[in-house]
Each structure stands twice: as structure tokens, then as C-alpha cells.
C-alpha angles and dihedrals in degrees: 000000000000093000088051093050095047092047091054090047094050092043090052089048094053089051093048091050090053098043092127090056101044091035092219113134109251091226089066090050093047094049094050092047093050095051092044092049090052093043095054090046094054093044091056096045126083096201102067096170091059088055090049090051095049090050092049090052093048095049091051087059093044094048092061092061095042093052088048094052090042092055096042094047091050090050094051092047090049089055092047091051091056089052088246095149086061086080088068100042097052092055094065109089106155123107095185105115096218095046092046093050092054093045095051092041095055090042087056092045095053098030091054091056087062106034104021132262093266096053093043091053094052089048093048095047089056087045094054091048085065095045107039126043098183110087098204093052089045091055092054088053089049092051092058092042090058089054090045096048092048091046090048092050097052098065094046123076089220099036101084131025091233092052090048088050092054089046094050092042089057098245094117141032127217102243098043094047091050097047098040100043101035095084095044091048091048093054088047083066105030095057096055090039089058091047099050092039090070090059096050120088140175129352134328116241109229117217119255111286122248127193100259110199112216116213099206138058121253088250092053094047094047097044097047092043094054092038092053092048090050091050090055097043089047091063100084090038089057093047093050093049101041100026086224119138118273094248088065089059096047090049090052091049089049091048093052095047090049091057093045097048090045089055092044093054096034095113097047127099113263091246093053097049100035097096089041093064132094089240088061091046091051088057090052103050122107097261094168090062088054091051091046091056089048092050099045096042092048087052091052086051091060092052088051093050094053091047097247093127093053091050088050092053089051092050093050092047093048090043104046104017089205133095091202093057095045093049094047092049090053089054092051090048089054085071090065103027123040108269093225095072090040095056091042086053092052090048088054097045098046117049123206089247089065096038108019126203115306091010116156090253095061097042093048086044090056090052101044094041092047097049105027089075089069092071090078126027092233091052099084140034088242092056093044090051093048092045089054100045097043102026096239114187115236093227094047088057090045090054103039106028110021097078095049088050091050093050088047092048095053093041089060088045091058094045092053096047090048088053093049098043108032105025092037094231101162 
């Protein structure tokens, strides 16, 4: 039984990793893998009620992550529908290549800590299309933005799905993860930025301007943009005050925005306000990604239920005898395999009784799993999004960006270990 479940999981993993080659959406593979794993498990178990109970407990944990993603994605889509991100794009005036690179990189770094790395990448791909006409030059910018977005997401509890998973799972708290990972994440970006800045020269050439017709008033753009940002920033505050899970805060924010936007557009014709509603935003969100997370996390749940993850943890500890090496390897693996299941596996392998909340292991894992995906373009949601939107070739990224991401990754590793060992930040 265990061999069959692991085989299905590994096969599903391989198909997900090579999604761009087989051209089958990874969400479909994840869902099939999840159902097959649990089906085999229950078929070979005499106590069916025990399996049902295990599945229900697992789904209770997964649902918190899924509802959080659903709410956050909808809020971002609602901001975009109101042209809210225009507020950012109109502030950037420079044409100097190096200055522009540093501006958009730090914009990605901080914006991803509020919105998430996937959303930030999507926004900045659209932004760079308006700022840089040359495709090759734009790709270099996008490569650094992927690094910046993943680094920015690592130090925020709402900036990356894996950090959010650790937060919701009780492995990390808000203030410690921000204070302890900010500097390592910053170095993860700064070092590649310094290296690539030496290669960039001159000015960027913007594309020919077209008359872009905005569909909302300045009041609507500003109000919805800042209201949406407040809803996202309010999540950790709400959790700290009420001790309710983060998805409750994001649903509260979405509900408030839903009511307010309905009131704002109340007097408009149905045709004019349709695309400005939450209902429209719900139709636009990346539902396949949510289903992918459901499938892959549920598959991980099956491995946890049969004890495979516990056995893997014992193997890693017996082989390497070092938390630092184990967590670093997990980070490097996230360049090849999606970091969501890797972190989910680690949560299943190592209980809080072994590594309590805010332990070195969980904080270091948040950094390595969040930034390691930048090493290959298929290793993170940000990279996959940029790859799809700009048709970035896998081997172009491997040749031009991978080395920079690798240097940044190990720079951050070194900074975190120095903090922990020499400055006694624990």
C-alpha cells in the first residue's frame, strides 16, 4: 500500500514539474493524485472510519489556506478592476536602466510582502510592458523581479503561500518572522542586483504610447486601492487581537470591500458596473491554482497519514545530522519541485513538539523554501507566472538568471546563520 501511494505521488510530482512540456495543467494532476492516494489508503485499511476522520482533520487545516487564498486573490482582482495599480505605474518616471531596475526590484520586494509574490509578479509584468519596449532587456528585469518577489514574500506571513502555511499552522508568528527574515531576504535581492547592475548601461526605450482609457474615476481608484491594501495589512492585526485564523480576517476584509463597492457603484447601469463587482473578480481569480493547492496538500496528507513523512524525517536526521543542511536542501529542492508540497511535507514530518513555534528550523525553512524557488523559473509561482505571460524560455533563465538567484539564495543563508549564531537572534 505505502509503495503504491508513494509511486502515485512521485509520478504526479514529475508530471507537475514538467507541466510546460506535457501541457497538462498541474491542478488536474494534483487533484487526480490526491484522490488516488486516499482511495488506495482506504481500500487497504480495515478501519474505514479512521481514514474518514484523518481526511476530515486534514481538510480542516487545508481549508484555512484555501479560503485565505480565495479572499486575497479576489481583493487583488477587485483593485485591478478599478485600475488601482495605475497609482503605482504613474509614479515611475526614470528611463535610466539601472535606476529603473532598482526601483522596480524594491517595489517587487515590498509589494510582495503585502500582496504576495504571485500577484506582485503579474502586476510588474504588466508594468514593465508599459516601461520597456526591448524584449531581451525586459526579460533581464523580469528575472530580477522573480528573485525580488520571492525574497519579499519570504519575510511576510502573507507574502508567500508557504510562509502563510507556516503561519496558519502555528510554526511561526508575525513579528519574529518579519524581524528575523527581513535582512536575509534583503541580501538575497541586493547581491544579484549589484551584480546585474554592472552589466546594464544607458536608458530603457519605452514602447510607443497609446491612449489608455481608464474605466474608473480617480476617487474610485484611490479608495479601492487603499481599502484593499488595508484589508490585506489588517490580517495579522486581526489574528493577533482575536486569535482567529487568518482566513477569517481576509473574509472580513473581502466582505467589507464587497459592501462598499456595491454602494459606490449603486447608481450605475448594470452594464457599466458589472466588471467592477466582486462577482466579476471571483470569475477572474486563478481558480486552477487554488485547486492545485487543494490537490497537492491533500496528497501530502495521505503520505502523512500512512507515516511516510515521519520515516523521511528520520532518514534525513540519520543521514545529515544537521538542521541547517536539511533545511538548505529543502530550499534547493524547491527550485525543482514546487515549494508548497515541500513545506507541507516538512509540517507533517516535524511536529511542534519537536520544533516549537518560532524555532530556528521553521524560520530558516520559511526563508529557504520561499527564495530557493527563484533558482529555476519553474520553481516558484512567480516564475511560472512570468514564464507564461512573457514566454520566457526555461534555458534562457537557466543561463542568465539561475547563477544570480543561487548567489542571492546563499547570501541570505549566510546572513541568517550569522544572525542566529553570532548575534544570538533566536
